C-alpha positions as CSV (number, residue, x, y, z in Angstrom):
1,M,0.0,0.0,0.0
2,L,1.3,3.5,-0.9
3,F,0.1,6.7,0.7
4,I,1.0,10.0,-1.0
5,Q,0.5,13.1,1.0
6,A,0.8,16.5,-0.8
7,G,0.4,20.0,0.5
8,F,0.3,23.3,-1.2
9,Q,-0.2,26.6,0.7
10,S,-3.1,25.8,3.1
11,S,-4.4,22.8,1.1
12,E,-3.5,19.2,1.9
13,E,-4.5,16.0,0.1
14,T,-3.8,12.4,0.8
15,L,-3.9,9.7,-2.0
16,K,-4.0,6.0,-1.1
17,I,-2.9,3.5,-3.7
18,S,-3.3,-0.2,-3.1
19,N,-2.8,-3.1,-5.4
20,N,-4.2,-6.1,-3.5
21,F,-4.6,-9.0,-5.8
22,S,-6.6,-12.0,-4.8
23,S,-7.2,-15.3,-6.5
24,P,-10.9,-16.1,-7.4
25,S,-10.1,-19.8,-6.7
26,D,-8.1,-19.0,-3.5
27,S,-5.0,-20.5,-5.1
28,Y,-1.5,-19.2,-4.4
29,I,2.1,-20.1,-5.0
30,Q,5.2,-18.8,-3.3
31,I,8.9,-19.1,-4.1
32,A,10.1,-20.5,-0.8
33,P,12.6,-18.5,1.1
34,G,16.1,-19.6,0.1
35,N,19.1,-17.8,-1.3
36,T,18.4,-14.3,-2.4
37,S,21.9,-14.2,-3.9
38,A,23.7,-16.5,-6.3
39,Q,26.9,-16.8,-8.2
40,I,27.5,-17.0,-11.9
41,G,27.9,-20.6,-13.0
42,L,26.7,-22.1,-9.7
43,S,23.4,-23.9,-9.4
44,L,20.6,-21.8,-7.8
45,Q,17.8,-23.9,-6.2
46,I,14.2,-22.7,-6.7
47,N,11.6,-24.2,-4.4
48,V,7.9,-23.4,-4.9
49,E,5.2,-23.9,-2.4
50,S,1.5,-23.8,-3.3
51,T,-2.0,-24.2,-1.9
52,F,-2.8,-26.7,-4.7
53,N,-1.2,-29.7,-6.5
54,L,1.4,-28.3,-8.9
55,T,1.7,-30.1,-12.2
56,K,3.5,-27.7,-14.5
57,L,5.4,-24.5,-13.7
58,H,6.7,-21.8,-16.0
59,F,9.5,-19.5,-15.1
60,V,10.9,-16.3,-16.6
61,V,14.2,-14.7,-15.5
62,S,14.8,-11.0,-16.4
63,S,17.7,-8.7,-15.8
64,K,18.2,-5.1,-16.8
65,G,14.8,-5.1,-18.6
66,Q,15.6,-8.1,-20.8
67,V,14.4,-11.8,-20.5
68,V,17.6,-13.8,-20.0
69,A,16.1,-17.2,-19.4
70,A,12.7,-19.0,-19.6
71,G,11.3,-22.4,-19.4
72,T,8.9,-25.0,-18.0
73,Q,9.3,-27.4,-15.1
74,N,7.2,-30.4,-14.0
75,S,8.4,-30.1,-10.4
76,S,8.0,-27.7,-7.6
77,S,11.7,-27.8,-7.0
78,F,14.2,-27.1,-9.7
79,S,17.6,-25.4,-10.3
80,L,18.7,-22.7,-12.5
81,T,22.3,-21.7,-13.4
82,P,22.9,-17.9,-13.4
83,A,24.8,-16.6,-16.4
84,L,26.8,-13.3,-16.7
85,S,23.8,-11.8,-18.4
86,W,21.8,-12.1,-15.1
87,A,24.2,-9.8,-13.2
88,P,24.0,-7.7,-11.1
89,A,20.4,-8.7,-10.2
90,A,17.8,-10.9,-11.7
91,C,14.0,-11.1,-11.2
92,V,12.7,-14.7,-11.2
93,T,9.0,-15.1,-11.9
94,V,7.4,-18.5,-11.5
95,Y,3.8,-19.0,-12.7
96,C,1.3,-21.7,-13.5
97,I,-1.9,-21.6,-15.5
98,L,-4.9,-23.3,-13.9
99,S,-7.4,-25.3,-16.0
100,D,-9.9,-22.4,-15.9
101,G,-7.2,-20.0,-17.3
102,E,-6.4,-18.3,-14.0
103,I,-2.7,-17.4,-13.8
104,I,-1.0,-17.8,-10.4
105,S,2.5,-16.3,-9.9
106,D,5.2,-15.2,-7.5
107,T,8.4,-13.2,-8.0
108,A,11.8,-13.2,-6.2
109,Q,14.7,-10.8,-6.6
110,I,18.1,-12.5,-6.7
111,S,21.4,-10.6,-6.5
112,I,24.1,-12.1,-8.7
113,S,27.7,-12.2,-7.8
114,Q,30.2,-11.7,-10.7
115,D,33.2,-13.1,-8.7
116,S,35.4,-15.6,-10.5
117,Y,33.6,-16.1,-13.7
118,V,37.0,-16.8,-15.4
119,S,39.4,-19.4,-14.1
120,L,43.0,-20.1,-14.9
121,N,44.8,-23.5,-14.3
122,W,48.4,-24.3,-15.0
123,S,49.5,-28.0,-15.7
124,S,52.1,-27.7,-13.0
125,E,52.9,-25.1,-10.2
126,R,56.6,-24.9,-11.1
127,A,58.6,-25.5,-14.3
128,Q,62.2,-25.3,-15.4
129,P,63.2,-23.2,-18.4
130,G,62.4,-25.2,-21.6
131,E,60.0,-27.5,-19.8
132,Q,56.5,-27.8,-21.5
133,V,53.6,-26.5,-19.5
134,S,50.0,-25.7,-20.4
135,L,47.5,-23.1,-19.2
136,T,43.8,-23.8,-19.2
137,V,41.5,-20.7,-19.3
138,T,37.8,-21.3,-18.7
139,G,34.9,-18.9,-19.0
140,L,31.5,-19.7,-17.5
141,E,29.6,-18.3,-20.5
142,S,29.5,-20.1,-23.8
143,R,31.2,-18.2,-26.6
144,S,33.3,-16.2,-24.1
145,Q,36.1,-14.2,-25.5
146,L,39.2,-14.5,-23.4
147,A,42.7,-13.2,-24.0
148,V,46.0,-14.2,-22.6
149,T,49.1,-11.9,-22.7
150,V,52.6,-13.3,-22.3
151,M,55.1,-10.8,-20.8
152,G,58.8,-11.1,-19.9
153,T,61.6,-9.0,-18.6
154,Q,63.9,-7.2,-21.0
155,D,66.5,-10.0,-20.7
156,D,64.0,-12.6,-21.6
157,A,63.6,-13.5,-25.2
158,L,60.6,-15.4,-26.4
159,Q,61.9,-18.5,-28.0
160,P,60.5,-19.3,-31.5
161,D,59.3,-22.7,-30.3
162,V,56.6,-21.2,-28.0
163,N,53.3,-22.5,-29.2
164,F,49.8,-21.4,-28.3
165,K,47.1,-24.0,-28.9
166,E,43.5,-22.6,-28.8
167,E,40.8,-24.9,-27.8
168,G,37.0,-24.3,-27.5
169,V,35.9,-22.2,-24.6
């Protein structure tokens, strides 16, 4: 409920705005309290409670005014994996359509952490000069564009046998 109180000179007015929605069939769903924050690439569990037997749930995830994920589930408990496009916050709306056409929904706001969405792994912690090592760079988003820069000191000279092998990210 929102109350707006305005005054001008000796006049004062109060406006009351309320949006109370009720279900004609007295049916409700609720995204059960759980994590209100998630991390990119890590599974986010969604649990839905209802006053009726759930058979099919639909979900829509939006972020920054865009739909970033959508789908249908046949269970009241399912998981979603946040992507970079969900950051910094996502709105998860879950809804179902009853046989009479009534739509029952609930929405949850989820903050998305952008920490560590790129990982680097060397084949060994230490190597001797001339020893072969490999570096694996992984991004959590498909079609990620990643770059690696090799730097040395002024005394170091890059040997002509240094090879870079690019594999799918």
